[in-house]
N, C-alpha and C positions, 0 to 999 in steps of 0.2 A: 504494500500500500504506500501511498505518498506520506511525506513527513507530517503534514497537518492531521491526517487521519490517525497516525500513530500517536500523536500528542493527545488528541481528544480521547483516544482509547485509554491512554495512561491515566488521565483524570477520572474517567468513568470507572476504571478498575480500582482506583483509589477510593472512590465512593462505595463501590460494591464491597470492598474489603471490610467494611463495617459489619458485614454479615458474620464475620469472625468475632466472637465475644472478646477474645484477647485484644483485638484491635479496637473494638468499640469501647472498651472499658479502660484503655491505657493510652493517654494522650501522647506519650513519647513514642509508643509503637505505632499509633495512628499517623503521626507526623512523618515518622521514618518510612512507613509503608507508602504514603502518598508520594513522597519524593522518590522513593526507590522504584515504584512501578512506573512513574513518569520517565525516569532515566532508563529503566529496563525496556520500556516501550520504544525507545529510540536507539538503544545501544547497538543492536545488530547492524544498523545502517552506518556505523562509524566508518566502515570501509568506503564510504562515499568520498573520503579525503583522497582516495587513490586516484580520483579524477584529476587531482592537481599534478600528478606525475604525467600521465598520458592516457588516452582512451583505451589503448590496448591492455594496459594493466587493469584499468577499471572494468572493462568488459569481461576479462578473464576471471577476475576475483570478486566483483561485486555480487553480494548474496551467495558467496561461496562459503569459505570457512566460517565467517562470522554468523552464518545461519545453519551451521552443521550441528550434529549431535554433541560433539565435544564442546562447541561454543555455548550451546544451551546450558550445559553444566557449568562452564567456567565463567560466563558473564555474571550470574548472580553472586558468585564468590568474589569476583573483582569489585562489583558494585557494593557488596556488603562490607568489604574491607575498607573502602573509602568512606562509606556512609556511617558505619557503626560508631566511630569515635565522636560523631556529632550527636548521636542518640544512644549513649551508653546504657541508659535505663530501659531501652526498648527490648522486647522479647526477641531474642536472636533467631530462634527457630521460625516464628511466625513472620518475621521480617524477611527471612530468606525464602520462605515458601511463597509469599506474595510476589517477590521480585522474580523468582523462578517462573511463576505463572505468567507474569508480564512478558518475559523473554519468549516463553513457549508460544503465547498468543501472537506475538509479532511474527515469528517464523511460520506459524500455522496459517495465518491469514495471507501471508505472502505467497504461499503455495497455490492459492486460488487465482493469482494473477497470471497473465500470459508470459510475463518475464520469468517467474518462478524462482526457485532457490535450489541449492545443492544440499537440501536438508538431510539427505541420507548419507552424507559423508560421515565417517571414513569407509562405510560399507559400499558406497557407490558414488561415483562422481556425476551421475546422471542428473540433469536438470529436471526438477519436479515442477511442472507448470500445468495446472488444471484448466486455466483459461476460462474461468467462470465469472470472475469479478474484475472490472477494470482497475488499473492502478489507483486512479481516483474515482471513487463511486459516490455520486452526489447523495444517494439515498442513505448509505451507511454513514457518511460524514454528517449529513443533516440530522439523522436520528441521534447521533452522539451529541451534537450541539443542542438539540431540543432537550435531551436528557439532562445535560449539564445546566441548562437554563432552569428547568423544573427543579433540580436539586438546589440551585442557587436561590430559588424563591422559597425554599424551606421544606420541600417535600422529603419524604423518607428516601434516602439514597438506595437502600436495598430494594425496596419495591420498585422504585423508578428504574434502576438499571437492570433488574431481573426482567421486568416487562420489556425494556428496550432490547435486551439481548434475545428474548424469546421472539420478538418481531424480526430481528436481524437474522436469527437462525432460520426462521420461516422464509425470509427473503433469499438466503443462500440456497435453500431447497428448491425454491421456484426457479432460481437461476440455473441450477443443475438440470432441472427438468427441461427448461427452455433450450439449453445447450444440447441435450440429448435429442430433442425434436429437430433442431437444426442439423445435427449430425445425420439423422435419419434422412432428412431431405437432401443433403449433399450426396449421400449414398445412392439415392434414387436418381439424382441429376447426373452424377458421375459414377456409374456402377462399377467401373474398373479401378476406382481410386484405392490405392494400397496404403495411403497415408493422408490423413486429414488434420488440419490445424484450424481451430476455431478460436478467435480472439474477441473478447468483449470490447465494447466502446462505452462511452458515457451515456449513450442512448439505450434505453431499456431493451428495445426489440432489435437493435442494430448490432450485427456481428461482422467482423472481418473473417474471411475464409481463404484458405490456401490448401490445395490438394494436389496430389501427384498420382499419375499412373505410370506404367512402364515407359510410355512414349511422351507424356506431356505433363506440364505444370499448369494448374488452373488457379486463377486469383479472382476473387469477387467479394460480394457482400450478401448477407442474409438479412432480410427483414421479416421477423417471425419465421415462417416456414418457406417463405418465398426466396429463392436463390437466383442471384444475378451474377453471371460470369463476365468480368470485364476484360481479362487478358488470358491468353492461352499461349504457352511457350513450348517449344520442343525441349524435351528432357535429354540433355547430353551430358555424359560423364566428363569430369574435368580431365583434359588431355594429359597423357603421360609424356610430356615433352620437356625439354630443357627450360623453356620459358616458364611454364606453369610450375615445374618443380622448384625453380628458383623463387618464383613469386610466393610459394607456400612456406618458404623459409623466413619470410619477412614477419616481424613480430605483430604488425597490425593485421595482416592477412591471417596469420596463425590464430590470433585471438578471435577474429571474426568466425573462422571455420570451427573453432571449438565451441562456439555459442549458437550459431545459426543452424537449425535443422533442415531448412528448406531454402535453397538459393540457386540462382543461375549465374553463369559467368559470361564475360565478354572479353575479347582481345582486339586491340586496335594498334596499328603501327602508324605513327605520325611524327614528323619533326625528328627523324632519326631516333625515335624512342618506341619502346613497347609500353603499352598501358593495359594492364590486366585489372578487370573489375569483377568483384563478386557482389551480388545483389540479393539481399534478403527479401523474400516474397511475402512475408507476413504483414508488412506495415504499409501497404499501398495507401496513399493519401493524395487526393486531387491529381490523379493520373501520374503520380510520382512515387518512386520507391526510395525513401530517404535513408534507410540504413544500409550502408555499403562498406566495402573495403576496396581500396584502390592502391595499386603499386605501379610506379613508373620505373623503367629500366632502360639503359642505353643498349645499343646493339650487341655489346659484349656481355650483357646481362648483369651489369653492375646496377644495383638499386640506387636510384636517384632521389626518390621521394615516395612516401606512402602515407596512407591515412585510413582510419576506420572510425565510424561513428555516424551521427545523424547529419545529413546535408540536404537542405530543402531546395537548392537551386544549383544548376551546373556552374553558374558564375562563382558562387561561394566555394564550390569544390575546387575550381581552378585557382582561386586566390589562396586557398588553404594549401594546396599542393605546391604552388609557387613559393609560398612562405616557408614551408617545410624543406623544400629543396635548397633555398638560400641558407636556411639554418644548418642543414647538413654540411 
């Protein structure tokens, strides 16, 4: 989920924690828990700072180890170590348990996004992405804001947030059922599809879809059960040539390929250069595919410039590659 949603989730969980008699009857524990669950609701996304290094590192590691099983265990211990000296009279066990729950909920809800997490590490490095809830979901965010306002007006936090979470759980169930219906419609529209990716949007009935058969890639949108295919590409394996083998050694391309499950490639020779482009097919927007990896090489296959990330115009991509080339 987005940062704003994780923040309001932390406050809501802090209110719900008063269901615990130890928290409800001990001001020191209650204060420690509120601060702890807010920090815990944000902590796994600390790897966002990796973007300061470069996109390749960020793409490869964001929602990786920080969302893994060992991290879910270690984050509460780290937060508790920092927090406990400020609340020495707090109940250590209950403080730890609520912080642990906040970390678990952060990772759990992120699984339902199309970006996903590597939540099964160290047992598997596979990205777990159910694609049911958009990274920012207005309904979920709005429900938390309403719940916090009602709490602020003096309502019982336990009843308020239990009711809120019951509604949100129902919302998740509806979203799962809607996605299943869309998947069924895609299978009817593209019966030979051997892989289907369905990604939510901020609009309740709108979904991005990408599918592949042995011969083609299909990209489109779903509105309810109505499927519209916008683009159809020939499915061609990445050539086993010196150009593509060299391109795949580049850190930006390598990071892209480790993350993207459905992409196509392009090769262009111009200005005494080779340009290899890998295009993720999951994020089509306004007739454009913004998530790409591009590498430029001279005719001797020396890498001149490369980039991976979100680019929404060809002009900006050219400026980015030119800047990186000069930087190199």
